[in-house]
N, C-alpha and C positions, 0 to 999 in steps of 0.2 A: 254598442248596437247606433246604427247611424240613420238620420231622417234627411232625407230630400224632400223639399217642397217648392209647389210650382204655384205660383200666385196669381190668379186669372181672377181678382175680384176687387173691389172697390167696396168699400166696407160706408153705406149710410152715404154716399156723396162723399166722404172726405177726400183726402187726396191720400193715393196709393203711399204704403210705408206708414201712413199717421193713423194708423188704429187704436180706437178706446179697450183699456183695459180690461172692458168688459164686455166686448163684441161678442157675436158668436165665434167668430176663428179663434180669437184669442183664448177664450174661455176653452175652447176644444183641444188646441194646442197644449194646453197645461193638462187636461183630460187626460188627451194620449201619452204624454210623458208619465202622469201620475200612475195609469193602468197599465202601461209597459213594465216600470221598473214593479207595480204591483204582482204582476203574474210572472216575472225572471225571479225575484224572489221567492216564490213558491206560495204565495196567495195567501187564504189562508192560515191563521196560526202561525205565519213564518214571517209576512210583512204587514206593514202596518196600512190599515184600512183610513185612515186621516186624512192622509195626503189626497184619496180619490173620494172620500165624505164632502169633503172642504169644496169640492167641486160642482157637486149634486145639487141640486133643488130639493127641498122637503117633499115634494111630492112629484119627482123624478118618475117617466116610465120608458120601458125599455119594452120594444116589442120584436121580439127574435123570430126569425124563420123557422117552420117545423121542420123536424127530421135531422138535425145537427145533433153532433153529439152533447152539445151544453145549452139547448135549447130550452128546456126544463118546461113549465106550462107554456112558455113562449109569451106572455105579460110579465114583465118584474116591475113590482111596486114600491117605490120608497125606499129609503137609505138602508134597512134592512133585508128584504129581496134584493137590491142591486149587491151590495155585499155576499150573498148566498150565489147571485149569477155567476160573481166576480170569482168566488171559489170555486163553483164547479168549473169555469172558463178554464181558473189556472190550475184545475188539476186535470184538463185536455191538454193542455199546449206549456210546453214548456220555455217556450220564449218566441216572441214578434216582433216582428221589424218593421215597420214602415217606409216602405223605399220609394214611393213617390205618394206627394198627397197632393189632390189640384181642389181647390174648393172656391165656391159664389155661394155668395149670401147679402147680408142686412148684418144689422146691429143684434137681430134677434134670431134670424133663421139662415142657417147654412149646410150647402147642401157638399160634401165630400167624397170625395173620388180618390180609396186609397187604395194603394198596391202594397200590399201586404205579403211578408214572409211568416209562415207559422211554422212551429215544431212540435210536434205531439210529444207529450211526456211518454206516455205507452211504448210507441214505435220506434221513435227517433227520426220518422219522416218528418221532409220537409214539402210543404205546399204554398207557391207563390198563387196569390190571386187577388182576384178584384172585391172592392165592398165597395157600394154608395149608401152614404148614409144622409138622411133627412133628419136634421137636427135643431131644436128648438129651445133659446136660453131666454130664461128669465131672471134678472137681479145678477148676471154674471156667473149664474149656475145653469148646467144643463137640466132644463128640464124634461126634454122628450129625445129619443132617440129611437130613428126608425130604420136598420142596417139592412140594404139588401145584398144578397152574395150572390155573384156573379155564378161560380160553379162548387155550390153546396157539394154535390156528389164528390167531387176532389176533396174537399174537406173533410167529409164524411171518411172516405178511403184513405185518408192517412194517417187516421187516427184509429184505424180499422186493425188488429192483430190477425195476422196471416189465419186463415180458416174461420174466419168469425165472421157470418155473413149478417150480423144485425149493424 
């Protein structure tokens, strides 16, 4: 799995390249690596959730867009619900590769533009897509995440079995 990052941020007025260990982007870099490893290992029951949980605030909230194969209720709160979300997410995807990331933000907030390649577990189909995320961090852990998918239809189609109209 390769990760290509292009940085376009200065964090809290600090010099580029000298970010604090608990700034929003540094936290998210660690989260993305833990999330990708969790998904690649098969998720719930097959991978340790602890590396992911360590990067989540106890009051974490994830707001997902409706209509995606892993959306569920659309709002996932706390560690247990985040683990359930990642279990569903890793049932849908067998791989996720961050091809390019750009980010803008400060110590507590970061906007991340991810170009991601997913491979669906059920179909083997791949989809390259863009996801923008607005993320808030508190005390070195993700507190809130609001992802915006560029092409939700392409994501749903990659997961759809032939003849499946859902």
